[in-house]
ROVO-752217 format. One line per 2 residues: number of its first residue (from 1); their letters; for each residue z negated, y negated, x negated of N, C-alpha, C. Coordinates in pm, whole numbers, always signed. Layout:
N
NUM) a) Z Y X Z Y X Z Y X  ...
This chain:
208
1) ma) +180 +80 -1513 +132 +107 -1377 +72 -18 -1315  +108 -47 -1188 +56 -167 -1121 -95 -158 -1104
3) qp) -160 -271 -1129 -304 -281 -1118 -343 -342 -983  -425 -271 -901 -465 -329 -771 -580 -427 -786
5) tm) -573 -534 -707 -683 -629 -692 -720 -631 -547  -841 -585 -515 -886 -571 -376 -925 -707 -319
7) le) -869 -739 -202 -915 -853 -127 -1036 -815 -42  -1029 -696 +12 -1142 -637 +83 -1121 -489 +96
9) ss) -1230 -414 +104 -1220 -268 +104 -1297 -211 +223  -1226 -148 +317 -1285 -81 +432 -1385 -175 +503
11) rt) -1343 -298 +526 -1432 -396 +590 -1405 -398 +741  -1511 -405 +817 -1504 -409 +962 -1496 -555 +1010
13) hs) -1403 -580 +1101 -1386 -714 +1157 -1413 -704 +1309  -1500 -793 +1355 -1538 -790 +1496 -1483 -904 +1577
15) vs) -1434 -1010 +1511 -1378 -1125 +1579 -1258 -1179 +1502  -1182 -1265 +1569 -1070 -1327 +1501 -1118 -1444 +1417
17) gs) -1032 -1493 +1330 -1069 -1606 +1248 -1040 -1579 +1101  -1073 -1678 +1018 -1050 -1665 +875 -1116 -1539 +822
19) fg) -1039 -1450 +774 -1076 -1314 +734 -1184 -1254 +823  -1154 -1261 +957 -1237 -1191 +1054 -1367 -1259 +1086
21) gl) -1367 -1394 +1088 -1488 -1463 +1127 -1585 -1479 +1010  -1547 -1432 +891 -1636 -1449 +776 -1624 -1591 +724
23) gg) -1728 -1637 +657 -1726 -1772 +604 -1746 -1874 +715  -1673 -1984 +715 -1684 -2081 +825 -1746 -2211 +776
25) ai) -1803 -2285 +875 -1857 -2417 +850 -1987 -2409 +767  -2004 -2509 +679 -2122 -2516 +592 -2217 -2623 +644
27) tg) -2347 -2593 +640 -2447 -2689 +683 -2543 -2726 +570  -2527 -2665 +453 -2615 -2696 +340 -2563 -2634 +211
29) at) -2597 -2700 +98 -2563 -2648 -35 -2666 -2705 -131  -2754 -2618 -181 -2867 -2666 -264 -2824 -2722 -397
31) na) -2898 -2821 -445 -2877 -2876 -576 -2957 -2793 -677  -2904 -2675 -704 -2976 -2577 -788 -2874 -2491 -857
33) tp) -2921 -2398 -940 -2835 -2303 -1008 -2886 -2162 -978  -2818 -2076 -905 -2686 -2110 -843 -2701 -2198 -720
35) iv) -2592 -2261 -683 -2590 -2329 -554 -2604 -2224 -444  -2690 -2252 -348 -2705 -2160 -233 -2648 -2233 -112
37) vt) -2547 -2174 -53 -2475 -2231 +61 -2530 -2174 +189  -2542 -2260 +289 -2584 -2218 +424 -2467 -2240 +519
39) tt) -2434 -2138 +598 -2326 -2149 +694 -2378 -2152 +838  -2300 -2205 +928 -2340 -2219 +1068 -2368 -2082 +1131
41) na) -2276 -1990 +1108 -2287 -1855 +1164 -2300 -1753 +1051  -2336 -1631 +1087 -2342 -1524 +989 -2207 -1513 +919
43) hg) -2208 -1522 +787 -2082 -1528 +712 -2013 -1395 +692  -2086 -1284 +693 -2024 -1153 +679 -1967 -1122 +542
45) la) -2002 -1201 +443 -1951 -1181 +309 -2018 -1065 +239  -1959 -1016 +130 -2016 -908 +50 -2028 -954 -93
47) dg) -2120 -892 -167 -2132 -923 -310 -1999 -911 -380  -1961 -1017 -454 -1838 -1015 -529 -1717 -1070 -461
49) dq) -1728 -1103 -330 -1617 -1169 -263 -1585 -1299 -332  -1459 -1332 -339 -1416 -1458 -397 -1385 -1555 -283
51) vq) -1442 -1676 -293 -1427 -1773 -185 -1392 -1909 -242  -1339 -1992 -154 -1311 -2133 -187 -1394 -2218 -95
53) vt) -1477 -2307 -156 -1555 -2405 -79 -1484 -2538 -89  -1466 -2606 +23 -1404 -2737 +27 -1481 -2828 +117
55) gv) -1468 -2958 +95 -1518 -3061 +187 -1665 -3091 +183  -1743 -3034 +87 -1886 -3066 +81 -1903 -3207 +24
57) vg) -1981 -3291 +93 -2009 -3426 +51 -2149 -3430 -12  -2160 -3499 -126 -2287 -3505 -196 -2289 -3410 -313
59) nt) -2315 -3284 -284 -2319 -3182 -389 -2177 -3131 -409  -2094 -3213 -474 -1951 -3182 -485 -1925 -3067 -581
61) ga) -2023 -3026 -660 -2006 -2910 -747 -1983 -2783 -669  -2015 -2786 -541 -1992 -2667 -456 -1847 -2651 -418
63) nt) -1768 -2757 -433 -1628 -2753 -395 -1547 -2686 -504  -1550 -2555 -506 -1483 -2480 -614 -1456 -2338 -567
65) la) -1383 -2267 -653 -1360 -2124 -635 -1481 -2051 -692  -1535 -1957 -619 -1657 -1891 -664 -1663 -1748 -617
67) yv) -1747 -1668 -688 -1782 -1535 -640 -1916 -1546 -575  -1937 -1470 -466 -2061 -1484 -391 -2156 -1368 -412
69) kv) -2283 -1398 -403 -2387 -1296 -406 -2463 -1309 -274  -2472 -1197 -203 -2543 -1199 -73 -2670 -1119 -79
71) tg) -2684 -1029 -178 -2807 -951 -189 -2924 -1045 -216  -3026 -1030 -133 -3144 -1115 -147 -3140 -1243 -64
73) ys) -3026 -1264 +6 -3013 -1384 +90 -3006 -1345 +237  -3015 -1442 +322 -3007 -1418 +468 -2860 -1400 +506
75) tt) -2835 -1373 +631 -2699 -1351 +681 -2620 -1479 +685  -2685 -1594 +673 -2617 -1722 +675 -2625 -1797 +544
77) tf) -2665 -1731 +436 -2672 -1795 +306 -2614 -1704 +198  -2566 -1765 +92 -2518 -1689 -23 -2524 -1776 -148
79) gm) -2533 -1710 -263 -2533 -1781 -391 -2392 -1786 -447  -2362 -1893 -524 -2229 -1914 -582 -2232 -1885 -730
81) ys) -2140 -1799 -777 -2135 -1762 -919 -1993 -1780 -973  -1981 -1798 -1102 -1852 -1818 -1165 -1791 -1693 -1223
83) nt) -1862 -1580 -1217 -1811 -1457 -1279 -1835 -1337 -1187  -1752 -1236 -1207 -1759 -1118 -1120 -1888 -1042 -1136
85) al) -1955 -1055 -1251 -2083 -987 -1271 -2196 -1053 -1197  -2169 -1169 -1140 -2268 -1246 -1065 -2393 -1275 -1151
87) st) -2367 -1312 -1275 -2475 -1344 -1370 -2477 -1492 -1410  -2370 -1567 -1384 -2364 -1707 -1422 -2353 -1791 -1296
89) gi) -2464 -1854 -1258 -2464 -1933 -1138 -2391 -2065 -1153  -2330 -2114 -1046 -2266 -2245 -1044 -2373 -2350 -1014
91) ag) -2377 -2454 -1095 -2483 -2553 -1084 -2449 -2663 -982  -2550 -2705 -908 -2533 -2819 -817 -2518 -2948 -892
93) tg) -2457 -3047 -826 -2436 -3174 -889 -2491 -3290 -809  -2578 -3261 -714 -2639 -3367 -634 -2684 -3312 -500
95) ay) -2750 -3397 -423 -2804 -3355 -293 -2692 -3342 -191  -2698 -3235 -114 -2602 -3212 -5 -2617 -3324 +97
97) ss) -2502 -3377 +142 -2503 -3482 +243 -2448 -3433 +375  -2328 -3376 +372 -2264 -3329 +496 -2140 -3250 +464
99) gg) -2088 -3189 +569 -1955 -3128 +565 -1944 -2998 +485  -1822 -2948 +480 -1794 -2830 +402 -1748 -2711 +483
101) av) -1662 -2630 +423 -1617 -2505 +484 -1593 -2405 +370  -1606 -2278 +405 -1583 -2174 +306 -1484 -2071 +363
103) sq) -1392 -2027 +279 -1296 -1927 +320 -1273 -1830 +207  -1243 -1707 +240 -1198 -1613 +140 -1078 -1674 +66
105) aw) -1072 -1661 -63 -965 -1725 -137 -947 -1661 -273  -876 -1553 -281 -855 -1487 -408 -752 -1563 -490
107) di) -786 -1588 -617 -701 -1666 -707 -577 -1585 -745  -457 -1632 -710 -335 -1564 -749 -249 -1655 -840
109) sg) -310 -1759 -894 -233 -1855 -974 -188 -1794 -1105  -254 -1690 -1153 -221 -1632 -1282 -129 -1511 -1274
111) va) -82 -1478 -1155 +3 -1361 -1137 +149 -1402 -1152  +208 -1371 -1268 +344 -1412 -1295 +446 -1303 -1282
113) nd) +402 -1177 -1279 +494 -1064 -1275 +528 -1025 -1130  +600 -916 -1119 +630 -860 -987 +501 -827 -918
115) wt) +498 -835 -785 +376 -806 -710 +411 -741 -575  +309 -675 -520 +319 -615 -386 +190 -644 -312
117) mk) +198 -697 -194 +81 -715 -107 +71 -597 -12  -49 -542 +1 -66 -423 +86 -182 -441 +183
119) lr) -165 -385 +300 -265 -392 +406 -274 -253 +470  -396 -203 +481 -417 -72 +542 -507 -86 +663
121) ie) -454 -49 +781 -534 -45 +900 -600 +92 +907  -730 +98 +888 -799 +223 +882 -848 +273 +1019
123) tl) -898 +179 +1096 -937 +214 +1234 -911 +95 +1324  -883 +122 +1451 -868 +21 +1553 -898 +89 +1686
125) ga) -985 +29 +1766 -1032 +88 +1887 -919 +122 +1984  -941 +227 +2065 -840 +271 +2162 -804 +154 +2254
127) gk) -673 +129 +2263 -624 +25 +2350 -640 -115 +2302  -699 -131 +2182 -723 -266 +2128 -601 -313 +2047
129) ka) -588 -446 +2040 -477 -506 +1967 -529 -608 +1867  -455 -627 +1760 -491 -729 +1662 -366 -779 +1590
131) vi) -370 -904 +1548 -265 -962 +1467 -329 -1008 +1338  -279 -957 +1226 -347 -976 +1097 -244 -1039 +1000
133) al) -288 -1134 +922 -202 -1200 +825 -262 -1202 +686  -177 -1189 +585 -215 -1224 +449 -152 -1361 +425
135) qd) -233 -1462 +396 -188 -1599 +386 -211 -1654 +245  -121 -1746 +204 -143 -1813 +77 -164 -1964 +101
137) sv) -215 -2031 +1 -242 -2173 +9 -251 -2228 -133  -228 -2358 -147 -248 -2422 -276 -350 -2537 -266
139) dg) -419 -2548 -152 -522 -2649 -137 -654 -2595 -84  -678 -2466 -107 -803 -2404 -60 -811 -2387 +89
141) fv) -694 -2378 +155 -687 -2352 +300 -746 -2470 +380  -730 -2590 +328 -776 -2708 +404 -671 -2739 +512
143) ad) -548 -2757 +472 -440 -2786 +567 -317 -2705 +540  -295 -2674 +414 -172 -2606 +370 -188 -2456 +381
145) iv) -159 -2398 +498 -170 -2255 +519 -32 -2203 +563  +21 -2107 +491 +150 -2051 +522 +135 -1901 +540
147) tr) +171 -1849 +658 +165 -1707 +680 +279 -1640 +605  +243 -1544 +518 +342 -1478 +435 +364 -1332 +473
149) ml) +263 -1269 +530 +275 -1131 +573 +198 -1115 +701  +266 -1076 +810 +207 -1072 +942 +226 -934 +1003
151) va) +116 -878 +1052 +119 -742 +1110 +53 -746 +1245  +122 -695 +1347 +65 -678 +1479 +44 -531 +1505
153) vq) -76 -493 +1542 -108 -351 +1558 -177 -329 +1693  -163 -209 +1745 -229 -168 +1869 -293 -34 +1849
155) gq) -416 -22 +1898 -488 +101 +1882 -437 +208 +1974  -500 +324 +1967 -453 +440 +2042 -475 +420 +2190
157) vv) -367 +443 +2267 -372 +438 +2411 -307 +564 +2466  -313 +587 +2595 -262 +710 +2652 -112 +722 +2628
159) nt) -69 +838 +2578 +72 +873 +2558 +141 +793 +2447  +61 +725 +2364 +125 +656 +2249 +48 +690 +2126
161) pt) +114 +689 +2008 +45 +726 +1884 -50 +616 +1838  -143 +653 +1758 -234 +554 +1697 -173 +500 +1569
163) fa) -207 +378 +1538 -162 +318 +1413 -275 +319 +1310  -386 +389 +1341 -493 +399 +1244 -442 +463 +1116
165) sk) -500 +425 +1004 -464 +473 +872 -316 +445 +840  -269 +329 +885 -129 +291 +857 -123 +185 +750
167) dy) -31 +203 +658 -15 +108 +550 +106 +16 +575  +91 -109 +535 +198 -205 +540 +206 -270 +401
169) en) +327 -308 +360 +339 -374 +232 +456 -471 +228  +440 -575 +149 +545 -671 +121 +566 -679 -29
171) rk) +687 -660 -74 +718 -678 -214 +759 -823 -241  +765 -860 -367 +802 -995 -404 +936 -1036 -345
173) yd) +1031 -942 -343 +1164 -973 -294 +1165 -983 -141  +1062 -932 -71 +1057 -944 +76 +1020 -1087 +118
175) tp) +930 -1149 +44 +885 -1285 +75 +877 -1364 -54  +992 -1402 -112 +998 -1467 -240 +927 -1601 -245
177) gt) +900 -1661 -127 +833 -1792 -125 +682 -1781 -145  +626 -1663 -140 +482 -1650 -162 +444 -1700 -297
179) rf) +335 -1780 -305 +312 -1859 -424 +223 -1794 -529  +249 -1669 -558 +188 -1604 -673 +232 -1680 -798
181) gv) +139 -1710 -890 +174 -1776 -1013 +180 -1928 -1004  +157 -1984 -885 +160 -2131 -868 +19 -2186 -888
183) tn) +9 -2304 -949 -121 -2366 -974 -204 -2377 -846  -330 -2334 -854 -425 -2337 -742 -389 -2250 -625
185) ar) -299 -2153 -646 -260 -2065 -537 -373 -1968 -503  -397 -1949 -374 -502 -1861 -324 -442 -1768 -218
187) lr) -508 -1654 -197 -459 -1556 -99 -580 -1509 -18  -561 -1493 +114 -670 -1445 +197 -617 -1359 +311
189) vn) -710 -1287 +371 -686 -1214 +495 -728 -1304 +609  -645 -1310 +712 -680 -1388 +830 -650 -1306 +955
191) ii) -753 -1285 +1038 -732 -1215 +1167 -687 -1321 +1266  -557 -1327 +1290 -501 -1430 +1376 -548 -1416 +1518
193) qa) -550 -1291 +1566 -590 -1263 +1704 -644 -1123 +1711  -746 -1103 +1793 -803 -970 +1812 -870 -961 +1946
195) ds) -855 -846 +2012 -928 -822 +2134 -1077 -822 +2105  -1156 -839 +2207 -1303 -836 +2188 -1345 -696 +2141
197) tp) -1444 -693 +2054 -1495 -570 +1995 -1379 -474 +1960  -1292 -517 +1870 -1169 -437 +1844 -1192 -310 +1767
199) gl) -1307 -292 +1701 -1326 -174 +1619 -1228 -170 +1505  -1199 -287 +1448 -1097 -300 +1344 -1159 -287 +1205
201) ql) -1108 -194 +1129 -1148 -177 +990 -1024 -174 +903  -1022 -254 +798 -904 -259 +714 -937 -278 +568
203) sa) -838 -248 +485 -843 -279 +344 -719 -360 +313  -727 -452 +217 -617 -535 +175 -624 -555 +27
205) wy) -508 -553 -39 -506 -573 -183 -365 -613 -227  -356 -658 -349 -223 -679 -408 -216 -607 -542
207) es) -96 -567 -578 -74 -497 -706 +24 -581 -787  -2 -590 -916 +87 -666 -1003 +95 -602 -1140
């Protein structure tokens, strides 16, 4: 039986951007264990989210794949951990100098078997529209971003059906170029475009 790996579960997105405006630019990364990252805007992350940090100067130990802990932190800070139990903090390697960005980035480098990517639109405001993508990358979404699964949806309007609670899926044979099993391959949700206050709630996962 295929095992699901959740990218996000019933998460609400209020703006467009890398997985709905979550993550973003970094303004600090403490030289501590765990490293505590500060973002320019509220990151919207949840405990256990997997992220890729890139471009941090100085405290280069932050430039890695990590699980985040948000409990006990502010809306613009999170701790970086190397395990899903959030018990092993990632250690800093020097004073933060400048730069950095964080994006959702689930590791798909070890998936060698058949796979299916799935996206469920659970709610979308009446008359609202959104374009959602599941994207892969092999460089932590620095420059190499390839849209692999793209869904355009519109909420309920007069005389048309709603697309709420609608499932979409791509099998391996639908998009054979998707880089499951490739070294450093990552997968994320990206809200390409969304109306203001879209009332968008979705779940995304892959099965392998």
